[in-house]
N, CA, C and O atoms as a Tinker XYZ file with bonds, in Angstrom:
   448  protein
     1  N    -11.819000   -4.491000   17.100000    73     2
     2  CA   -10.960000   -3.531000   16.434000    64     1     3
     3  C    -11.462000   -3.293000   15.017000    63     2     4     5
     4  O    -11.763000   -4.239000   14.289000    81     3
     5  N    -11.550000   -2.038000   14.635000    73     3     6
     6  CA   -11.961000   -1.742000   13.262000    64     5     7
     7  C    -10.914000   -2.201000   12.250000    63     6     8     9
     8  O     -9.721000   -2.254000   12.547000    81     7
     9  N    -11.386000   -2.529000   11.055000    73     7    10
    10  CA   -10.502000   -2.881000    9.949000    64     9    11
    11  C    -10.501000   -1.725000    8.954000    63    10    12    13
    12  O    -11.549000   -1.175000    8.615000    81    11
    13  N     -9.311000   -1.370000    8.497000    73    11    14
    14  CA    -9.139000   -0.319000    7.496000    64    13    15
    15  C     -8.598000   -0.976000    6.237000    63    14    16    17
    16  O     -7.640000   -1.748000    6.291000    81    15
    17  N     -9.219000   -0.663000    5.101000    73    15    18
    18  CA    -8.756000   -1.174000    3.812000    64    17    19
    19  C     -8.377000    0.013000    2.943000    63    18    20    21
    20  O     -9.187000    0.907000    2.698000    81    19
    21  N     -7.115000    0.009000    2.476000    73    19    22
    22  CA    -6.602000    1.098000    1.649000    64    21    23
    23  C     -5.446000    0.586000    0.807000    63    22    24    25
    24  O     -4.604000   -0.166000    1.299000    81    23
    25  N     -5.399000    0.979000   -0.436000    73    23    26
    26  CA    -4.298000    0.670000   -1.343000    64    25    27
    27  C     -3.975000   -0.831000   -1.367000    63    26    28    29
    28  O     -2.810000   -1.224000   -1.430000    81    27
    29  N     -5.016000   -1.654000   -1.316000    73    27    30
    30  CA    -4.849000   -3.097000   -1.405000    64    29    31
    31  C     -4.430000   -3.786000   -0.121000    63    30    32    33
    32  O     -4.125000   -4.978000   -0.130000    81    31
    33  N     -4.410000   -3.059000    0.975000    73    31    34
    34  CA    -4.031000   -3.630000    2.272000    64    33    35
    35  C     -5.214000   -3.523000    3.225000    63    34    36    37
    36  O     -5.964000   -2.548000    3.181000    81    35
    37  N     -5.381000   -4.519000    4.082000    73    35    38
    38  CA    -6.380000   -4.476000    5.146000    64    37    39
    39  C     -5.671000   -4.738000    6.456000    63    38    40    41
    40  O     -4.883000   -5.676000    6.572000    81    39
    41  N     -5.958000   -3.899000    7.446000    73    39    42
    42  CA    -5.289000   -4.033000    8.738000    64    41    43
    43  C     -6.214000   -3.554000    9.843000    63    42    44    45
    44  O     -7.131000   -2.768000    9.604000    81    43
    45  N     -5.968000   -4.031000   11.046000    73    43    46
    46  CA    -6.715000   -3.613000   12.229000    64    45    47
    47  C     -6.106000   -2.348000   12.801000    63    46    48    49
    48  O     -4.917000   -2.073000   12.634000    81    47
    49  N     -6.952000   -1.583000   13.481000    73    47    50
    50  CA    -6.454000   -0.418000   14.211000    64    49    51
    51  C     -7.334000   -0.204000   15.438000    63    50    52    53
    52  O     -8.474000   -0.667000   15.470000    81    51
    53  N     -6.822000    0.485000   16.435000    73    51    54
    54  CA    -7.618000    0.730000   17.638000    64    53    55
    55  C     -8.808000    1.650000   17.349000    63    54    56    57
    56  O     -8.724000    2.550000   16.514000    81    55
    57  N     -9.891000    1.412000   18.039000    73    55    58
    58  CA   -11.058000    2.284000   17.945000    64    57    59
    59  C    -10.642000    3.681000   18.388000    63    58    60    61
    60  O    -10.023000    3.840000   19.440000    81    59
    61  N    -10.976000    4.687000   17.599000    73    59    62
    62  CA   -10.631000    6.065000   17.923000    64    61    63
    63  C     -9.279000    6.516000   17.421000    63    62    64    65
    64  O     -8.879000    7.655000   17.662000    81    63
    65  N     -8.561000    5.640000   16.723000    73    63    66
    66  CA    -7.232000    5.983000   16.213000    64    65    67
    67  C     -7.328000    7.097000   15.173000    63    66    68    69
    68  O     -8.343000    7.246000   14.493000    81    67
    69  N     -6.257000    7.869000   15.064000    73    67    70
    70  CA    -6.159000    8.917000   14.054000    64    69    71
    71  C     -5.899000    8.252000   12.704000    63    70    72    73
    72  O     -4.951000    7.479000   12.565000    81    71
    73  N     -6.738000    8.550000   11.707000    73    71    74
    74  CA    -6.653000    7.884000   10.413000    64    73    75
    75  C     -5.319000    8.151000    9.717000    63    74    76    77
    76  O     -4.746000    7.229000    9.136000    81    75
    77  N     -4.813000    9.370000    9.757000    73    75    78
    78  CA    -3.530000    9.687000    9.118000    64    77    79
    79  C     -2.421000    8.823000    9.701000    63    78    80    81
    80  O     -1.638000    8.228000    8.960000    81    79
    81  N     -2.353000    8.754000   11.014000    73    79    82
    82  CA    -1.300000    7.983000   11.662000    64    81    83
    83  C     -1.401000    6.499000   11.304000    63    82    84    85
    84  O     -0.390000    5.844000   11.052000    81    83
    85  N     -2.617000    5.984000   11.284000    73    83    86
    86  CA    -2.832000    4.573000   10.950000    64    85    87
    87  C     -2.378000    4.285000    9.517000    63    86    88    89
    88  O     -1.688000    3.296000    9.270000    81    87
    89  N     -2.761000    5.143000    8.579000    73    87    90
    90  CA    -2.383000    4.925000    7.179000    64    89    91
    91  C     -0.872000    4.986000    7.003000    63    90    92    93
    92  O     -0.294000    4.139000    6.323000    81    91
    93  N     -0.231000    5.972000    7.604000    73    91    94
    94  CA     1.219000    6.095000    7.468000    64    93    95
    95  C      1.952000    4.933000    8.135000    63    94    96    97
    96  O      2.974000    4.474000    7.625000    81    95
    97  N      1.442000    4.454000    9.268000    73    95    98
    98  CA     2.071000    3.315000    9.952000    64    97    99
    99  C      2.056000    2.053000    9.088000    63    98   100   101
   100  O      2.903000    1.173000    9.243000    81    99
   101  N      1.091000    1.978000    8.183000    73    99   102
   102  CA     0.968000    0.799000    7.320000    64   101   103
   103  C      1.462000    1.072000    5.898000    63   102   104   105
   104  O      1.064000    0.392000    4.952000    81   103
   105  N      2.325000    2.066000    5.761000    73   103   106
   106  CA     2.976000    2.408000    4.486000    64   105   107
   107  C      1.997000    2.683000    3.347000    63   106   108   109
   108  O      2.253000    2.315000    2.200000    81   107
   109  N      0.880000    3.328000    3.667000    73   107   110
   110  CA    -0.072000    3.755000    2.644000    64   109   111
   111  C      0.415000    5.084000    2.080000    63   110   112   113
   112  O      0.773000    5.985000    2.838000    81   111
   113  N      0.431000    5.210000    0.764000    73   111   114
   114  CA     0.897000    6.426000    0.097000    64   113   115
   115  C     -0.187000    7.501000    0.196000    63   114   116   117
   116  O     -0.986000    7.677000   -0.723000    81   115
   117  N     -0.200000    8.204000    1.306000    73   115   118
   118  CA    -1.255000    9.171000    1.609000    64   117   119
   119  C     -1.109000   10.475000    0.836000    63   118   120   121
   120  O     -2.108000   11.127000    0.533000    81   119
   121  N      0.107000   10.857000    0.519000    73   119   122
   122  CA     0.351000   12.170000   -0.094000    64   121   123
   123  C      0.705000   12.041000   -1.566000    63   122   124   125
   124  O      1.478000   11.166000   -1.957000    81   123
   125  N      0.134000   12.920000   -2.375000    73   123   126
   126  CA     0.422000   12.976000   -3.802000    64   125   127
   127  C      1.604000   13.920000   -4.048000    63   126   128   129
   128  O      1.785000   14.905000   -3.334000    81   127
   129  N      2.384000   13.606000   -5.050000    73   127   130
   130  CA     3.462000   14.461000   -5.537000    64   129   131
   131  C      4.364000   14.957000   -4.403000    63   130   132   133
   132  O      4.757000   14.179000   -3.534000    81   131
   133  N      4.683000   16.232000   -4.415000    73   131   134
   134  CA     5.598000   16.809000   -3.430000    64   133   135
   135  C      4.955000   17.062000   -2.073000    63   134   136   137
   136  O      5.623000   17.531000   -1.152000    81   135
   137  N      3.672000   16.760000   -1.938000    73   135   138
   138  CA     3.009000   16.909000   -0.638000    64   137   139
   139  C      3.633000   15.995000    0.406000    63   138   140   141
   140  O      3.468000   16.212000    1.606000    81   139
   141  N      4.353000   14.964000   -0.054000    73   139   142
   142  CA     5.076000   14.099000    0.884000    64   141   143
   143  C      6.080000   14.905000    1.696000    63   142   144   145
   144  O      6.350000   14.595000    2.856000    81   143
   145  N      6.628000   15.942000    1.074000    73   143   146
   146  CA     7.664000   16.748000    1.711000    64   145   147
   147  C      7.128000   17.993000    2.403000    63   146   148   149
   148  O      7.679000   18.431000    3.413000    81   147
   149  N      6.065000   18.559000    1.869000    73   147   150
   150  CA     5.598000   19.848000    2.398000    64   149   151
   151  C      4.156000   19.794000    2.872000    63   150   152   153
   152  O      3.329000   20.616000    2.478000    81   151
   153  N      3.864000   18.820000    3.720000    73   151   154
   154  CA     2.530000   18.766000    4.329000    64   153   155
   155  C      2.636000   19.304000    5.752000    63   154   156   157
   156  O      3.739000   19.508000    6.260000    81   155
   157  N      1.508000   19.531000    6.388000    73   155   158
   158  CA     1.477000   20.161000    7.718000    64   157   159
   159  C      1.753000   19.189000    8.860000    63   158   160   161
   160  O      1.727000   19.588000   10.024000    81   159
   161  N      2.016000   17.929000    8.552000    73   159   162
   162  CA     2.357000   16.905000    9.547000    64   161   163
   163  C      1.224000   16.601000   10.526000    63   162   164   165
   164  O      1.455000   16.167000   11.654000    81   163
   165  N     -0.019000   16.843000   10.063000    73   163   166
   166  CA    -1.161000   16.399000   10.852000    64   165   167
   167  C     -1.873000   17.451000   11.672000    63   166   168   169
   168  O     -2.701000   17.105000   12.515000    81   167
   169  N     -1.579000   18.734000   11.455000    73   167   170
   170  CA    -2.273000   19.754000   12.244000    64   169   171
   171  C     -3.529000   20.294000   11.558000    63   170   172   173
   172  O     -4.247000   21.113000   12.130000    81   171
   173  N     -3.790000   19.839000   10.342000    73   171   174
   174  CA    -5.046000   20.171000    9.679000    64   173   175
   175  C     -5.050000   21.451000    8.879000    63   174   176   177
   176  O     -6.121000   21.969000    8.562000    81   175
   177  N     -3.878000   21.983000    8.539000    73   175   178
   178  CA    -3.855000   23.262000    7.830000    64   177   179
   179  C     -3.597000   23.157000    6.336000    63   178   180   181
   180  O     -3.939000   24.079000    5.595000    81   179
   181  N     -3.003000   22.061000    5.867000    73   179   182
   182  CA    -2.644000   22.021000    4.449000    64   181   183
   183  C     -3.709000   21.373000    3.564000    63   182   184   185
   184  O     -3.920000   21.817000    2.435000    81   183
   185  N     -4.371000   20.349000    4.048000    73   183   186
   186  CA    -5.410000   19.680000    3.267000    64   185   187
   187  C     -4.906000   18.617000    2.315000    63   186   188   189
   188  O     -5.694000   18.090000    1.530000    81   187
   189  N     -3.618000   18.278000    2.349000    73   187   190
   190  CA    -3.071000   17.316000    1.392000    64   189   191
   191  C     -3.386000   15.865000    1.724000    63   190   192   193
   192  O     -3.167000   14.987000    0.890000    81   191
   193  N     -3.891000   15.594000    2.911000    73   191   194
   194  CA    -4.221000   14.211000    3.298000    64   193   195
   195  C     -5.686000   13.881000    3.040000    63   194   196   197
   196  O     -6.222000   12.940000    3.625000    81   195
   197  N     -6.335000   14.647000    2.173000    73   195   198
   198  CA    -7.754000   14.424000    1.877000    64   197   199
   199  C     -7.966000   13.068000    1.208000    63   198   200   201
   200  O     -7.272000   12.712000    0.255000    81   199
   201  N     -8.931000   12.327000    1.723000    73   199   202
   202  CA    -9.289000   11.010000    1.193000    64   201   203
   203  C    -10.810000   10.851000    1.228000    63   202   204   205
   204  O    -11.504000   11.522000    1.992000    81   203
   205  N    -11.303000    9.956000    0.391000    73   203   206
   206  CA   -12.712000    9.573000    0.441000    64   205   207
   207  C    -12.821000    8.378000    1.378000    63   206   208   209
   208  O    -12.028000    7.439000    1.301000    81   207
   209  N    -13.809000    8.424000    2.262000    73   207   210
   210  CA   -13.945000    7.397000    3.292000    64   209   211
   211  C    -15.326000    6.770000    3.219000    63   210   212   213
   212  O    -16.338000    7.471000    3.198000    81   211
   213  N    -15.362000    5.444000    3.180000    73   211   214
   214  CA   -16.608000    4.704000    3.318000    64   213   215
   215  C    -16.531000    3.975000    4.652000    63   214   216   217
   216  O    -15.655000    3.133000    4.853000    81   215
   217  N    -17.430000    4.291000    5.551000    73   215   218
   218  CA   -17.423000    3.677000    6.866000    64   217   219
   219  C    -17.671000    4.712000    7.944000    63   218   220   221
   220  O    -17.979000    5.867000    7.652000    81   219
   221  N    -17.536000    4.291000    9.186000    73   219   222
   222  CA   -17.878000    5.146000   10.317000    64   221   223
   223  C    -16.643000    5.837000   10.883000    63   222   224   225
   224  O    -15.691000    5.192000   11.323000    81   223
   225  N    -16.688000    7.170000   10.859000    73   223   226
   226  CA   -15.609000    7.994000   11.407000    64   225   227
   227  C    -16.208000    9.105000   12.263000    63   226   228   229
   228  O    -17.423000    9.303000   12.289000    81   227
   229  N    -15.346000    9.816000   12.953000    73   227   230
   230  CA   -15.775000   10.952000   13.767000    64   229   231
   231  C    -16.388000   12.043000   12.889000    63   230   232   233
   232  O    -16.123000   12.116000   11.689000    81   231
   233  N    -17.205000   12.885000   13.506000    73   231   234
   234  CA   -17.739000   14.060000   12.806000    64   233   235
   235  C    -16.584000   14.984000   12.438000    63   234   236   237
   236  O    -15.571000   15.025000   13.137000    81   235
   237  N    -16.729000   15.710000   11.365000    73   235   238
   238  CA   -15.691000   16.664000   10.960000    64   237   239
   239  C    -15.560000   17.752000   12.021000    63   238   240   241
   240  O    -16.545000   18.385000   12.400000    81   239
   241  N    -14.335000   17.963000   12.494000    73   239   242
   242  CA   -14.102000   19.014000   13.483000    64   241   243
   243  C    -13.915000   20.363000   12.785000    63   242   244   245
   244  O    -13.965000   20.439000   11.558000    81   243
   245  N    -13.704000   21.403000   13.548000    73   243   246
   246  CA   -13.613000   22.746000   12.962000    64   245   247
   247  C    -12.411000   22.891000   12.044000    63   246   248   249
   248  O    -12.492000   23.622000   11.057000    81   247
   249  N    -11.299000   22.225000   12.329000    73   247   250
   250  CA   -10.131000   22.323000   11.445000    64   249   251
   251  C    -10.407000   21.669000   10.098000    63   250   252   253
   252  O    -10.067000   22.217000    9.049000    81   251
   253  N    -11.025000   20.499000   10.136000    73   251   254
   254  CA   -11.378000   19.799000    8.909000    64   253   255
   255  C    -12.334000   20.657000    8.082000    63   254   256   257
   256  O    -12.109000   20.859000    6.889000    81   255
   257  N    -13.375000   21.151000    8.694000    73   255   258
   258  CA   -14.355000   21.976000    7.976000    64   257   259
   259  C    -13.727000   23.265000    7.453000    63   258   260   261
   260  O    -13.999000   23.674000    6.324000    81   259
   261  N    -12.890000   23.906000    8.265000    73   259   262
   262  CA   -12.273000   25.171000    7.860000    64   261   263
   263  C    -11.371000   24.963000    6.644000    63   262   264   265
   264  O    -11.445000   25.726000    5.681000    81   263
   265  N    -10.519000   23.935000    6.683000    73   263   266
   266  CA    -9.597000   23.723000    5.558000    64   265   267
   267  C    -10.338000   23.303000    4.306000    63   266   268   269
   268  O    -10.010000   23.759000    3.211000    81   267
   269  N    -11.334000   22.440000    4.451000    73   267   270
   270  CA   -12.094000   22.003000    3.273000    64   269   271
   271  C    -13.033000   23.075000    2.745000    63   270   272   273
   272  O    -13.599000   22.914000    1.664000    81   271
   273  N    -13.213000   24.165000    3.482000    73   271   274
   274  CA   -14.048000   25.264000    2.977000    64   273   275
   275  C    -13.260000   26.172000    2.027000    63   274   276   277
   276  O    -13.839000   27.057000    1.397000    81   275
   277  N    -11.960000   25.960000    1.922000    73   275   278
   278  CA   -11.096000   26.776000    1.069000    64   277   279
   279  C    -10.692000   26.009000   -0.180000    63   278   280   281
   280  O    -10.463000   24.801000   -0.119000    81   279
   281  N    -10.603000   26.706000   -1.326000    73   279   282
   282  CA   -10.166000   26.041000   -2.550000    64   281   283
   283  C     -8.768000   25.439000   -2.384000    63   282   284   285
   284  O     -7.947000   25.989000   -1.649000    81   283
   285  N     -8.491000   24.347000   -3.039000    73   283   286
   286  CA    -9.299000   23.693000   -4.056000    64   285   287
   287  C    -10.329000   22.722000   -3.492000    63   286   288   289
   288  O    -11.040000   22.070000   -4.256000    81   287
   289  N    -10.422000   22.613000   -2.167000    73   287   290
   290  CA   -11.411000   21.718000   -1.560000    64   289   291
   291  C    -12.796000   22.349000   -1.557000    63   290   292   293
   292  O    -12.967000   23.506000   -1.940000    81   291
   293  N    -13.772000   21.578000   -1.124000    73   291   294
   294  CA   -15.147000   22.044000   -1.032000    64   293   295
   295  C    -15.851000   21.241000    0.054000    63   294   296   297
   296  O    -15.672000   20.028000    0.159000    81   295
   297  N    -16.640000   21.922000    0.848000    73   295   298
   298  CA   -17.395000   21.223000    1.888000    64   297   299
   299  C    -18.476000   20.318000    1.313000    63   298   300   301
   300  O    -18.976000   19.433000    2.008000    81   299
   301  N    -18.842000   20.530000    0.054000    73   299   302
   302  CA   -19.877000   19.701000   -0.559000    64   301   303
   303  C    -19.307000   18.415000   -1.142000    63   302   304   305
   304  O    -20.064000   17.530000   -1.539000    81   303
   305  N    -17.993000   18.301000   -1.198000    73   303   306
   306  CA   -17.367000   17.076000   -1.688000    64   305   307
   307  C    -17.432000   15.979000   -0.643000    63   306   308   309
   308  O    -17.857000   16.213000    0.489000    81   307
   309  N    -17.013000   14.792000   -1.022000    73   307   310
   310  CA   -17.087000   13.653000   -0.098000    64   309   311
   311  C    -15.735000   13.330000    0.527000    63   310   312   313
   312  O    -15.501000   12.191000    0.929000    81   311
   313  N    -14.848000   14.307000    0.615000    73   311   314
   314  CA   -13.523000   14.069000    1.159000    64   313   315
   315  C    -13.441000   14.484000    2.622000    63   314   316   317
   316  O    -14.212000   15.318000    3.097000    81   315
   317  N    -12.496000   13.884000    3.314000    73   315   318
   318  CA   -12.175000   14.252000    4.699000    64   317   319
   319  C    -10.666000   14.344000    4.827000    63   318   320   321
   320  O     -9.935000   13.720000    4.058000    81   319
   321  N    -10.200000   15.114000    5.787000    73   319   322
   322  CA    -8.775000   15.168000    6.086000    64   321   323
   323  C     -8.451000   14.003000    7.014000    63   322   324   325
   324  O     -9.001000   13.907000    8.111000    81   323
   325  N     -7.570000   13.129000    6.578000    73   323   326
   326  CA    -7.212000   11.960000    7.383000    64   325   327
   327  C     -6.636000   12.377000    8.731000    63   326   328   329
   328  O     -6.845000   11.694000    9.734000    81   327
   329  N     -5.913000   13.492000    8.761000    73   327   330
   330  CA    -5.267000   13.923000   10.004000    64   329   331
   331  C     -6.249000   14.390000   11.065000    63   330   332   333
   332  O     -5.891000   14.476000   12.239000    81   331
   333  N     -7.465000   14.689000   10.677000    73   331   334
   334  CA    -8.467000   15.197000   11.608000    64   333   335
   335  C     -9.611000   14.203000   11.809000    63   334   336   337
   336  O    -10.679000   14.567000   12.301000    81   335
   337  N     -9.380000   12.955000   11.426000    73   335   338
   338  CA   -10.439000   11.945000   11.434000    64   337   339
   339  C    -10.081000   10.782000   12.356000    63   338   340   341
   340  O     -8.974000   10.245000   12.302000    81   339
   341  N    -11.029000   10.409000   13.192000    73   339   342
   342  CA   -10.859000    9.251000   14.067000    64   341   343
   343  C    -11.630000    8.058000   13.491000    63   342   344   345
   344  O    -12.744000    8.208000   12.990000    81   343
   345  N    -11.029000    6.894000   13.570000    73   343   346
   346  CA   -11.627000    5.653000   13.080000    64   345   347
   347  C    -12.618000    5.137000   14.125000    63   346   348   349
   348  O    -12.245000    4.878000   15.269000    81   347
   349  N    -13.888000    4.991000   13.721000    73   347   350
   350  CA   -14.915000    4.503000   14.645000    64   349   351
   351  C    -15.559000    3.192000   14.189000    63   350   352   353
   352  O    -16.443000    2.665000   14.865000    81   351
   353  N    -15.120000    2.672000   13.051000    73   351   354
   354  CA   -15.636000    1.416000   12.522000    64   353   355
   355  C    -14.821000    0.993000   11.325000    63   354   356   357
   356  O    -13.821000    1.633000   10.998000    81   355
   357  N    -15.229000   -0.076000   10.666000    73   355   358
   358  CA   -14.513000   -0.544000    9.477000    64   357   359
   359  C    -14.557000    0.526000    8.391000    63   358   360   361
   360  O    -15.585000    1.169000    8.179000    81   359
   361  N    -13.410000    0.712000    7.696000    73   359   362
   362  CA   -13.300000    1.759000    6.682000    64   361   363
   363  C    -12.724000    1.226000    5.385000    63   362   364   365
   364  O    -11.921000    0.293000    5.369000    81   363
   365  N    -13.159000    1.851000    4.291000    73   363   366
   366  CA   -12.549000    1.667000    2.978000    64   365   367
   367  C    -12.159000    3.060000    2.507000    63   366   368   369
   368  O    -12.985000    3.970000    2.456000    81   367
   369  N    -10.871000    3.209000    2.162000    73   367   370
   370  CA   -10.305000    4.517000    1.852000    64   369   371
   371  C     -9.918000    4.571000    0.375000    63   370   372   373
   372  O     -9.372000    3.616000   -0.177000    81   371
   373  N    -10.218000    5.721000   -0.257000    73   371   374
   374  CA    -9.869000    5.967000   -1.654000    64   373   375
   375  C     -9.110000    7.288000   -1.740000    63   374   376   377
   376  O     -9.463000    8.254000   -1.062000    81   375
   377  N     -8.066000    7.334000   -2.573000    73   375   378
   378  CA    -7.274000    8.544000   -2.771000    64   377   379
   379  C     -7.410000    9.007000   -4.208000    63   378   380   381
   380  O     -7.323000    8.211000   -5.142000    81   379
   381  N     -7.628000   10.318000   -4.374000    73   379   382
   382  CA    -7.746000   10.926000   -5.698000    64   381   383
   383  C     -6.501000   11.737000   -6.028000    63   382   384   385
   384  O     -5.681000   12.019000   -5.155000    81   383
   385  N     -6.371000   12.106000   -7.294000    73   383   386
   386  CA    -5.212000   12.862000   -7.746000    64   385   387
   387  C     -5.323000   14.336000   -7.350000    63   386   388   389
   388  O     -6.242000   14.731000   -6.632000    81   387
   389  N     -4.394000   15.121000   -7.819000    73   387   390
   390  CA    -4.307000   16.523000   -7.445000    64   389   391
   391  C     -3.392000   16.657000   -6.244000    63   390   392   393
   392  O     -3.314000   15.752000   -5.413000    81   391
   393  N     -2.707000   17.770000   -6.149000    73   391   394
   394  CA    -1.750000   17.975000   -5.064000    64   393   395
   395  C     -2.399000   17.780000   -3.704000    63   394   396   397
   396  O     -1.791000   17.209000   -2.799000    81   395
   397  N     -3.635000   18.254000   -3.557000    73   395   398
   398  CA    -4.354000   18.151000   -2.287000    64   397   399
   399  C     -5.284000   16.942000   -2.234000    63   398   400   401
   400  O     -6.068000   16.806000   -1.295000    81   399
   401  N     -5.206000   16.075000   -3.221000    73   399   402
   402  CA    -6.079000   14.906000   -3.245000    64   401   403
   403  C     -7.503000   15.255000   -3.629000    63   402   404   405
   404  O     -8.428000   14.482000   -3.376000    81   403
   405  N     -7.680000   16.414000   -4.236000    73   403   406
   406  CA    -9.003000   16.926000   -4.549000    64   405   407
   407  C     -9.452000   16.628000   -5.977000    63   406   408   409
   408  O    -10.530000   17.061000   -6.385000    81   407
   409  N     -8.651000   15.903000   -6.736000    73   407   410
   410  CA    -8.966000   15.651000   -8.144000    64   409   411
   411  C    -10.123000   14.693000   -8.348000    63   410   412   413
   412  O    -10.816000   14.317000   -7.403000    81   411
   413  N    -10.317000   14.308000   -9.594000    73   411   414
   414  CA   -11.411000   13.403000   -9.944000    64   413   415
   415  C    -10.912000   12.046000  -10.418000    63   414   416   417
   416  O    -11.705000   11.120000  -10.587000    81   415
   417  N     -9.611000   11.917000  -10.635000    73   415   418
   418  CA    -9.033000   10.653000  -11.090000    64   417   419
   419  C     -8.494000    9.870000   -9.891000    63   418   420   421
   420  O     -7.876000   10.436000   -8.990000    81   419
   421  N     -8.738000    8.570000   -9.900000    73   419   422
   422  CA    -8.279000    7.711000   -8.816000    64   421   423
   423  C     -6.758000    7.563000   -8.811000    63   422   424   425
   424  O     -6.148000    7.365000   -9.862000    81   423
   425  N     -6.160000    7.657000   -7.653000    73   423   426
   426  CA    -4.759000    7.318000   -7.461000    64   425   427
   427  C     -4.688000    5.884000   -6.960000    63   426   428   429
   428  O     -3.923000    5.073000   -7.482000    81   427
   429  N     -5.484000    5.579000   -5.954000    73   427   430
   430  CA    -5.660000    4.209000   -5.482000    64   429   431
   431  C     -7.021000    4.061000   -4.826000    63   430   432   433
   432  O     -7.646000    5.033000   -4.401000    81   431
   433  N     -7.456000    2.815000   -4.760000    73   431   434
   434  CA    -8.752000    2.458000   -4.191000    64   433   435
   435  C     -8.507000    1.563000   -2.972000    63   434   436   437
   436  O     -7.361000    1.220000   -2.681000    81   435
   437  N     -9.550000    1.190000   -2.269000    73   435   438
   438  CA    -9.350000    0.251000   -1.168000    64   437   439
   439  C     -8.681000   -1.052000   -1.642000    63   438   440   441
   440  O     -7.857000   -1.633000   -0.936000    81   439
   441  N     -9.048000   -1.488000   -2.834000    73   439   442
   442  CA    -8.539000   -2.759000   -3.343000    64   441   443
   443  C     -7.140000   -2.647000   -3.940000    63   442   444   445
   444  O     -6.491000   -3.666000   -4.175000    81   443
   445  N     -6.681000   -1.471000   -4.180000    73   443   446
   446  CA    -5.336000   -1.337000   -4.758000    64   445   447
   447  C     -5.216000   -0.231000   -5.654000    63   446   448
   448  O     -4.142000   -0.001000   -6.210000    81   447
């Protein structure tokens, strides 16, 4: 089972699990500001679950690429949408500021 480390917590998850669901199940603060209330609930249209990922995950699907191709995101950045990402190995997750998680300041790191 892959291990996911985020916001100072490390936990196991099934291979192929949806990253958004795994993070929320373990009480990880995935959404910044009011995005907690007005996110797309995992269909890949809002972009508020963007995180930086170190480790092995699925290739970006068309929804992930399409949403990250629109401002304030960028396909050249190192972010992925957690809702469109499958866990394929051990991961370390980092969250940045900004409503969509697209900022440059850290909100939390794998260690906390």
